[in-house]
PyMOL commands that place a pseudoatom at each C-alpha (Angstrom):
pseudoatom trace, name=CA, resn=MET, resi=1, chain=A, elem=C, hetatm=0, pos=[0.000, 0.000, 0.000]
pseudoatom trace, name=CA, resn=ASP, resi=2, chain=A, elem=C, hetatm=0, pos=[2.745, 2.443, 0.978]
pseudoatom trace, name=CA, resn=PRO, resi=3, chain=A, elem=C, hetatm=0, pos=[5.710, 1.363, -1.189]
pseudoatom trace, name=CA, resn=GLU, resi=4, chain=A, elem=C, hetatm=0, pos=[7.996, 4.260, -0.221]
pseudoatom trace, name=CA, resn=PRO, resi=5, chain=A, elem=C, hetatm=0, pos=[9.120, 4.609, 3.392]
pseudoatom trace, name=CA, resn=THR, resi=6, chain=A, elem=C, hetatm=0, pos=[7.084, 7.193, 5.250]
pseudoatom trace, name=CA, resn=LYS, resi=7, chain=A, elem=C, hetatm=0, pos=[8.736, 9.876, 7.318]
pseudoatom trace, name=CA, resn=THR, resi=8, chain=A, elem=C, hetatm=0, pos=[5.718, 10.830, 9.427]
pseudoatom trace, name=CA, resn=PHE, resi=9, chain=A, elem=C, hetatm=0, pos=[2.134, 9.712, 9.816]
pseudoatom trace, name=CA, resn=GLU, resi=10, chain=A, elem=C, hetatm=0, pos=[1.187, 12.686, 7.631]
pseudoatom trace, name=CA, resn=ASP, resi=11, chain=A, elem=C, hetatm=0, pos=[2.644, 10.800, 4.654]
pseudoatom trace, name=CA, resn=LEU, resi=12, chain=A, elem=C, hetatm=0, pos=[0.186, 7.906, 5.084]
pseudoatom trace, name=CA, resn=GLU, resi=13, chain=A, elem=C, hetatm=0, pos=[-2.679, 7.813, 2.597]
pseudoatom trace, name=CA, resn=ALA, resi=14, chain=A, elem=C, hetatm=0, pos=[-4.927, 6.350, 5.311]
pseudoatom trace, name=CA, resn=TRP, resi=15, chain=A, elem=C, hetatm=0, pos=[-4.238, 9.323, 7.585]
pseudoatom trace, name=CA, resn=LYS, resi=16, chain=A, elem=C, hetatm=0, pos=[-4.737, 11.808, 4.721]
pseudoatom trace, name=CA, resn=SER, resi=17, chain=A, elem=C, hetatm=0, pos=[-8.097, 10.268, 3.831]
pseudoatom trace, name=CA, resn=GLY, resi=18, chain=A, elem=C, hetatm=0, pos=[-9.163, 10.189, 7.493]
pseudoatom trace, name=CA, resn=ARG, resi=19, chain=A, elem=C, hetatm=0, pos=[-8.225, 13.851, 7.754]
pseudoatom trace, name=CA, resn=GLU, resi=20, chain=A, elem=C, hetatm=0, pos=[-10.325, 14.722, 4.687]
pseudoatom trace, name=CA, resn=PHE, resi=21, chain=A, elem=C, hetatm=0, pos=[-13.256, 12.842, 6.238]
pseudoatom trace, name=CA, resn=ARG, resi=22, chain=A, elem=C, hetatm=0, pos=[-12.827, 14.684, 9.567]
pseudoatom trace, name=CA, resn=ILE, resi=23, chain=A, elem=C, hetatm=0, pos=[-12.701, 18.044, 7.798]
pseudoatom trace, name=CA, resn=PHE, resi=24, chain=A, elem=C, hetatm=0, pos=[-15.850, 17.108, 5.847]
pseudoatom trace, name=CA, resn=VAL, resi=25, chain=A, elem=C, hetatm=0, pos=[-17.635, 16.292, 9.115]
pseudoatom trace, name=CA, resn=PHE, resi=26, chain=A, elem=C, hetatm=0, pos=[-16.477, 19.493, 10.831]
pseudoatom trace, name=CA, resn=ARG, resi=27, chain=A, elem=C, hetatm=0, pos=[-17.347, 21.793, 7.944]
pseudoatom trace, name=CA, resn=ASN, resi=28, chain=A, elem=C, hetatm=0, pos=[-20.586, 20.220, 6.753]
pseudoatom trace, name=CA, resn=ILE, resi=29, chain=A, elem=C, hetatm=0, pos=[-22.318, 18.234, 9.497]
pseudoatom trace, name=CA, resn=LEU, resi=30, chain=A, elem=C, hetatm=0, pos=[-21.292, 19.705, 12.857]
pseudoatom trace, name=CA, resn=PRO, resi=31, chain=A, elem=C, hetatm=0, pos=[-22.618, 23.217, 12.071]
pseudoatom trace, name=CA, resn=ILE, resi=32, chain=A, elem=C, hetatm=0, pos=[-26.025, 21.676, 11.322]
pseudoatom trace, name=CA, resn=LEU, resi=33, chain=A, elem=C, hetatm=0, pos=[-26.019, 19.765, 14.615]
pseudoatom trace, name=CA, resn=THR, resi=34, chain=A, elem=C, hetatm=0, pos=[-25.053, 22.898, 16.554]
pseudoatom trace, name=CA, resn=LYS, resi=35, chain=A, elem=C, hetatm=0, pos=[-27.860, 24.845, 14.911]
pseudoatom trace, name=CA, resn=ALA, resi=36, chain=A, elem=C, hetatm=0, pos=[-30.318, 22.031, 15.725]
pseudoatom trace, name=CA, resn=ARG, resi=37, chain=A, elem=C, hetatm=0, pos=[-29.047, 21.964, 19.331]
pseudoatom trace, name=CA, resn=GLU, resi=38, chain=A, elem=C, hetatm=0, pos=[-27.973, 18.342, 18.970]
pseudoatom trace, name=CA, resn=TYR, resi=39, chain=A, elem=C, hetatm=0, pos=[-24.996, 18.903, 21.247]
pseudoatom trace, name=CA, resn=ASP, resi=40, chain=A, elem=C, hetatm=0, pos=[-24.539, 15.308, 22.456]
pseudoatom trace, name=CA, resn=LEU, resi=41, chain=A, elem=C, hetatm=0, pos=[-24.592, 13.853, 18.957]
pseudoatom trace, name=CA, resn=GLY, resi=42, chain=A, elem=C, hetatm=0, pos=[-22.317, 16.638, 17.728]
pseudoatom trace, name=CA, resn=ASP, resi=43, chain=A, elem=C, hetatm=0, pos=[-19.832, 16.038, 20.540]
pseudoatom trace, name=CA, resn=GLN, resi=44, chain=A, elem=C, hetatm=0, pos=[-19.753, 12.301, 19.890]
pseudoatom trace, name=CA, resn=LEU, resi=45, chain=A, elem=C, hetatm=0, pos=[-19.327, 12.849, 16.144]
pseudoatom trace, name=CA, resn=LYS, resi=46, chain=A, elem=C, hetatm=0, pos=[-16.515, 15.306, 16.817]
pseudoatom trace, name=CA, resn=ARG, resi=47, chain=A, elem=C, hetatm=0, pos=[-14.683, 12.857, 19.102]
pseudoatom trace, name=CA, resn=SER, resi=48, chain=A, elem=C, hetatm=0, pos=[-15.083, 9.806, 16.870]
pseudoatom trace, name=CA, resn=SER, resi=49, chain=A, elem=C, hetatm=0, pos=[-14.026, 11.635, 13.701]
pseudoatom trace, name=CA, resn=ARG, resi=50, chain=A, elem=C, hetatm=0, pos=[-10.907, 12.876, 15.493]
pseudoatom trace, name=CA, resn=SER, resi=51, chain=A, elem=C, hetatm=0, pos=[-10.207, 9.404, 16.827]
pseudoatom trace, name=CA, resn=VAL, resi=52, chain=A, elem=C, hetatm=0, pos=[-9.714, 7.999, 13.312]
pseudoatom trace, name=CA, resn=THR, resi=53, chain=A, elem=C, hetatm=0, pos=[-6.638, 10.100, 12.560]
pseudoatom trace, name=CA, resn=HIS, resi=54, chain=A, elem=C, hetatm=0, pos=[-5.418, 10.089, 16.175]
pseudoatom trace, name=CA, resn=ASN, resi=55, chain=A, elem=C, hetatm=0, pos=[-5.218, 6.290, 16.198]
pseudoatom trace, name=CA, resn=ILE, resi=56, chain=A, elem=C, hetatm=0, pos=[-3.525, 6.092, 12.802]
pseudoatom trace, name=CA, resn=ALA, resi=57, chain=A, elem=C, hetatm=0, pos=[-0.936, 8.633, 13.988]
pseudoatom trace, name=CA, resn=GLU, resi=58, chain=A, elem=C, hetatm=0, pos=[-0.345, 6.852, 17.292]
pseudoatom trace, name=CA, resn=GLY, resi=59, chain=A, elem=C, hetatm=0, pos=[0.023, 3.482, 15.599]
pseudoatom trace, name=CA, resn=HIS, resi=60, chain=A, elem=C, hetatm=0, pos=[2.568, 4.874, 13.167]
pseudoatom trace, name=CA, resn=GLY, resi=61, chain=A, elem=C, hetatm=0, pos=[4.610, 6.120, 16.104]
pseudoatom trace, name=CA, resn=ARG, resi=62, chain=A, elem=C, hetatm=0, pos=[4.903, 2.615, 17.546]
pseudoatom trace, name=CA, resn=PHE, resi=63, chain=A, elem=C, hetatm=0, pos=[7.348, 1.430, 14.847]
pseudoatom trace, name=CA, resn=HIS, resi=64, chain=A, elem=C, hetatm=0, pos=[6.102, -2.140, 15.189]
pseudoatom trace, name=CA, resn=PHE, resi=65, chain=A, elem=C, hetatm=0, pos=[3.811, -3.638, 12.575]
pseudoatom trace, name=CA, resn=LEU, resi=66, chain=A, elem=C, hetatm=0, pos=[1.450, -5.444, 14.964]
pseudoatom trace, name=CA, resn=ASP, resi=67, chain=A, elem=C, hetatm=0, pos=[1.147, -2.493, 17.363]
pseudoatom trace, name=CA, resn=ASN, resi=68, chain=A, elem=C, hetatm=0, pos=[0.446, -0.253, 14.381]
pseudoatom trace, name=CA, resn=TYR, resi=69, chain=A, elem=C, hetatm=0, pos=[-2.147, -2.762, 13.137]
pseudoatom trace, name=CA, resn=ARG, resi=70, chain=A, elem=C, hetatm=0, pos=[-3.950, -2.705, 16.504]
pseudoatom trace, name=CA, resn=PHE, resi=71, chain=A, elem=C, hetatm=0, pos=[-4.193, 1.077, 16.463]
pseudoatom trace, name=CA, resn=CYS, resi=72, chain=A, elem=C, hetatm=0, pos=[-5.464, 0.974, 12.873]
pseudoatom trace, name=CA, resn=SER, resi=73, chain=A, elem=C, hetatm=0, pos=[-8.097, -1.497, 14.036]
pseudoatom trace, name=CA, resn=GLN, resi=74, chain=A, elem=C, hetatm=0, pos=[-9.187, 1.080, 16.630]
pseudoatom trace, name=CA, resn=ALA, resi=75, chain=A, elem=C, hetatm=0, pos=[-9.241, 3.717, 13.886]
pseudoatom trace, name=CA, resn=ARG, resi=76, chain=A, elem=C, hetatm=0, pos=[-11.464, 1.453, 11.779]
pseudoatom trace, name=CA, resn=GLY, resi=77, chain=A, elem=C, hetatm=0, pos=[-13.844, 1.081, 14.709]
pseudoatom trace, name=CA, resn=SER, resi=78, chain=A, elem=C, hetatm=0, pos=[-14.008, 4.857, 15.097]
pseudoatom trace, name=CA, resn=LEU, resi=79, chain=A, elem=C, hetatm=0, pos=[-14.525, 5.225, 11.358]
pseudoatom trace, name=CA, resn=ASN, resi=80, chain=A, elem=C, hetatm=0, pos=[-17.553, 2.927, 11.556]
pseudoatom trace, name=CA, resn=GLU, resi=81, chain=A, elem=C, hetatm=0, pos=[-18.805, 4.903, 14.544]
pseudoatom trace, name=CA, resn=VAL, resi=82, chain=A, elem=C, hetatm=0, pos=[-18.668, 8.092, 12.448]
pseudoatom trace, name=CA, resn=LEU, resi=83, chain=A, elem=C, hetatm=0, pos=[-20.725, 6.411, 9.728]
pseudoatom trace, name=CA, resn=ASP, resi=84, chain=A, elem=C, hetatm=0, pos=[-23.291, 5.264, 12.293]
pseudoatom trace, name=CA, resn=GLN, resi=85, chain=A, elem=C, hetatm=0, pos=[-23.587, 8.826, 13.586]
pseudoatom trace, name=CA, resn=ILE, resi=86, chain=A, elem=C, hetatm=0, pos=[-24.033, 10.152, 10.046]
pseudoatom trace, name=CA, resn=ILE, resi=87, chain=A, elem=C, hetatm=0, pos=[-26.770, 7.540, 9.534]
pseudoatom trace, name=CA, resn=THR, resi=88, chain=A, elem=C, hetatm=0, pos=[-28.377, 8.729, 12.782]
pseudoatom trace, name=CA, resn=CYS, resi=89, chain=A, elem=C, hetatm=0, pos=[-28.263, 12.330, 11.546]
pseudoatom trace, name=CA, resn=HIS, resi=90, chain=A, elem=C, hetatm=0, pos=[-29.962, 11.253, 8.328]
pseudoatom trace, name=CA, resn=ASP, resi=91, chain=A, elem=C, hetatm=0, pos=[-32.554, 9.083, 10.094]
pseudoatom trace, name=CA, resn=ASP, resi=92, chain=A, elem=C, hetatm=0, pos=[-33.409, 12.017, 12.368]
pseudoatom trace, name=CA, resn=SER, resi=93, chain=A, elem=C, hetatm=0, pos=[-33.815, 14.282, 9.300]
pseudoatom trace, name=CA, resn=LEU, resi=94, chain=A, elem=C, hetatm=0, pos=[-30.950, 16.509, 10.424]
pseudoatom trace, name=CA, resn=ILE, resi=95, chain=A, elem=C, hetatm=0, pos=[-28.965, 16.222, 7.179]
pseudoatom trace, name=CA, resn=SER, resi=96, chain=A, elem=C, hetatm=0, pos=[-29.984, 16.043, 3.527]
pseudoatom trace, name=CA, resn=ASN, resi=97, chain=A, elem=C, hetatm=0, pos=[-29.740, 12.993, 1.300]
pseudoatom trace, name=CA, resn=ASP, resi=98, chain=A, elem=C, hetatm=0, pos=[-26.879, 14.644, -0.604]
pseudoatom trace, name=CA, resn=LEU, resi=99, chain=A, elem=C, hetatm=0, pos=[-24.904, 15.293, 2.570]
pseudoatom trace, name=CA, resn=TYR, resi=100, chain=A, elem=C, hetatm=0, pos=[-25.576, 11.745, 3.744]
pseudoatom trace, name=CA, resn=GLU, resi=101, chain=A, elem=C, hetatm=0, pos=[-24.345, 10.306, 0.426]
pseudoatom trace, name=CA, resn=SER, resi=102, chain=A, elem=C, hetatm=0, pos=[-21.238, 12.505, 0.524]
pseudoatom trace, name=CA, resn=GLY, resi=103, chain=A, elem=C, hetatm=0, pos=[-20.528, 11.236, 4.034]
pseudoatom trace, name=CA, resn=ARG, resi=104, chain=A, elem=C, hetatm=0, pos=[-20.888, 7.636, 2.878]
pseudoatom trace, name=CA, resn=ASP, resi=105, chain=A, elem=C, hetatm=0, pos=[-18.544, 8.310, -0.038]
pseudoatom trace, name=CA, resn=HIS, resi=106, chain=A, elem=C, hetatm=0, pos=[-15.907, 9.738, 2.323]
pseudoatom trace, name=CA, resn=PHE, resi=107, chain=A, elem=C, hetatm=0, pos=[-16.385, 6.758, 4.631]
pseudoatom trace, name=CA, resn=ASN, resi=108, chain=A, elem=C, hetatm=0, pos=[-16.040, 4.207, 1.814]
pseudoatom trace, name=CA, resn=LYS, resi=109, chain=A, elem=C, hetatm=0, pos=[-12.880, 5.844, 0.465]
pseudoatom trace, name=CA, resn=THR, resi=110, chain=A, elem=C, hetatm=0, pos=[-11.248, 6.030, 3.884]
pseudoatom trace, name=CA, resn=LEU, resi=111, chain=A, elem=C, hetatm=0, pos=[-12.257, 2.475, 4.771]
pseudoatom trace, name=CA, resn=ARG, resi=112, chain=A, elem=C, hetatm=0, pos=[-10.836, 1.115, 1.514]
pseudoatom trace, name=CA, resn=ILE, resi=113, chain=A, elem=C, hetatm=0, pos=[-7.506, 2.889, 2.024]
pseudoatom trace, name=CA, resn=LEU, resi=114, chain=A, elem=C, hetatm=0, pos=[-7.301, 1.961, 5.716]
pseudoatom trace, name=CA, resn=ASN, resi=115, chain=A, elem=C, hetatm=0, pos=[-8.068, -1.699, 4.983]
pseudoatom trace, name=CA, resn=GLY, resi=116, chain=A, elem=C, hetatm=0, pos=[-5.330, -1.722, 2.343]
pseudoatom trace, name=CA, resn=TYR, resi=117, chain=A, elem=C, hetatm=0, pos=[-2.848, -0.231, 4.786]
pseudoatom trace, name=CA, resn=MET, resi=118, chain=A, elem=C, hetatm=0, pos=[-3.840, -2.770, 7.436]
pseudoatom trace, name=CA, resn=SER, resi=119, chain=A, elem=C, hetatm=0, pos=[-3.322, -5.613, 4.944]
pseudoatom trace, name=CA, resn=TRP, resi=120, chain=A, elem=C, hetatm=0, pos=[0.149, -4.247, 4.194]
pseudoatom trace, name=CA, resn=LEU, resi=121, chain=A, elem=C, hetatm=0, pos=[0.938, -4.063, 7.922]
pseudoatom trace, name=CA, resn=LYS, resi=122, chain=A, elem=C, hetatm=0, pos=[-0.211, -7.641, 8.443]
pseudoatom trace, name=CA, resn=ARG, resi=123, chain=A, elem=C, hetatm=0, pos=[1.874, -8.949, 5.512]
pseudoatom trace, name=CA, resn=SER, resi=124, chain=A, elem=C, hetatm=0, pos=[4.888, -6.984, 6.719]
pseudoatom trace, name=CA, resn=ALA, resi=125, chain=A, elem=C, hetatm=0, pos=[4.544, -8.421, 10.229]
pseudoatom trace, name=CA, resn=GLN, resi=126, chain=A, elem=C, hetatm=0, pos=[4.316, -11.952, 8.826]
pseudoatom trace, name=CA, resn=GLN, resi=127, chain=A, elem=C, hetatm=0, pos=[7.408, -11.431, 6.674]
pseudoatom trace, name=CA, resn=GLN, resi=128, chain=A, elem=C, hetatm=0, pos=[9.309, -10.091, 9.666]
pseudoatom trace, name=CA, resn=ALA, resi=129, chain=A, elem=C, hetatm=0, pos=[8.311, -12.958, 11.972]
pseudoatom trace, name=CA, resn=PRO, resi=130, chain=A, elem=C, hetatm=0, pos=[11.077, -15.500, 12.626]
pseudoatom trace, name=CA, resn=LYS, resi=131, chain=A, elem=C, hetatm=0, pos=[10.662, -18.747, 10.729]
pseudoatom trace, name=CA, resn=LYS, resi=132, chain=A, elem=C, hetatm=0, pos=[10.317, -21.921, 12.777]
pseudoatom trace, name=CA, resn=PRO, resi=133, chain=A, elem=C, hetatm=0, pos=[12.621, -24.757, 11.739]
pseudoatom trace, name=CA, resn=LEU, resi=134, chain=A, elem=C, hetatm=0, pos=[10.987, -27.797, 10.203]
pseudoatom trace, name=CA, resn=ASN, resi=135, chain=A, elem=C, hetatm=0, pos=[11.521, -31.001, 12.222]
for i in range(1, 135): cmd.bond("trace and resi %d" % i, "trace and resi %d" % (i + 1))
show_as sticks, trace
zoom trace
C-alpha cells in the first residue's frame, strides 16, 4: 500500500483520507447539529471523527507492525462509529440525502484505504516474523 518509506504519519494515505473525512464532518455536518441543538450527537461525532486520525498517527509512532495494526483497528472502529452517527443524523432528518451520500462516499474511500494499509501491515509483520525450523 505504501511502497515508499514514510517519514511521518502525515505521509500515510490512510491518515490523509481520514483527515479529509474529519474536515468534511467538521465543515458540513457539525454546524447543522449545533444549529439544531444536537450537542450530544455533535460532541460524539466530533470525538469519533478525530479518533480515526489520532489512532492512525499513534500506531505509526509505535514502529512495530502489529502495534500499528492494533491502532489501525481502533481507527477502523471509530470510522464505523462516524458512519453510524451520520446515519443517525440522516434518520433524524438533520442532514440532507446529498450530505448523507457525501458522508458515505468519504467513509467508503477512507475504509478502503485503511483496509489496504492494514493488509500491508499484516503482511509486513508476517514477513518479519522469525521462521520456525521444520523437524
